[in-house]
Steps between C-alpha positions, in 0.01 A plus 500: 500500500797730567580515130157654437535784755638753250203436270251524786646827627514645149136406443385657827696818427344527153146461638544763771682750277249462217199540728640833615634625168184418299333790681741755348455613142795527263385727223138462391461125441748313715569441866840432653374155594492404132879481508543298819227237483624316185806394701269252674466304176878496457543362852236230447641394164857480629390284794295282266783444253767429761312322779179377336125550527460407866776738608358783290159455661657508847671828413172642371304399811767609749565829323126555471442453873789725605414767247131512582562511875728800445249662266213454744714658770568783255126547454483598868784753477365843419709741298424850376317374191324213680597142589845384385321213323132548415287206621356438153849500354618244757205268434521539123870431513447183705241350266678601180846401622412149613286425194748639246813354658355149528385527140849616405646188665261272309556664161878504550496128573293437187769660282798387707637263235503760222769755416620677815319830443158359413397391852576829682354710220176300462443465873560869568279604207205295629561566869538875458177528301303319771676695774424835338131424449444368852708760683370815335139382508506413870720790609350782294174417322196695622288191428664324797311646795534263795809667654304793640510877464830554682688250283340644186599855595867403506497398133220721362755696297513200265133549407554824312359477145771573244565407135661155474876570503413858419363429152225236514150469639431644844561235770595504870865588554578156644421333166778698329730429794429127472573485128819706532604283795455183295704644213784574742478146640544357150791734425674406824431131430700534179782690671500253792601215270860620531522492883289182499760324286792631706346423842380154397845411368674607821247337733500178296878480528487557875214253542685228309804540727301441820 
């Protein structure tokens, strides 16, 4: 289990950081969280390739538990702009993370025997799409009403009606944020193939020497 600690800690750090940073806009259509969360898929895929499906799932579950505990604690810490982690964001993150990461593990395993880049690219493509849909719907959609008025107030800024990405039909702001977020995930998935290859090679060599 010790060999999985770096992956578990990395996963927990990504969850906490992303839950905080997704509340801060970068330009008109992105949040800072769009650039941190895709690292979770890199961590999962590296663990899957080097240590196998069971190990990757353990990293996902352990990282999930640590990250969500920290995020729920953050939801009780009040800052100038509101809670450090909005309750809806924490819940949306939990549901989306666990669903998408476990799907990522399954898709990666399906393409494991192919060329080295196919499994991480396919699994991240599918997982990130599911993650984006679940997270932004639960965390920001006005149609989700069971969190209560206080939780809604913390994310009501995402309900502003604006043209889609500034040029399309008028939709709630969070729809444009979700689409832009997914595009960034795919871009980072492509860029992450380089560190994926390097990290997997080094860990595989170390693992074979144990």
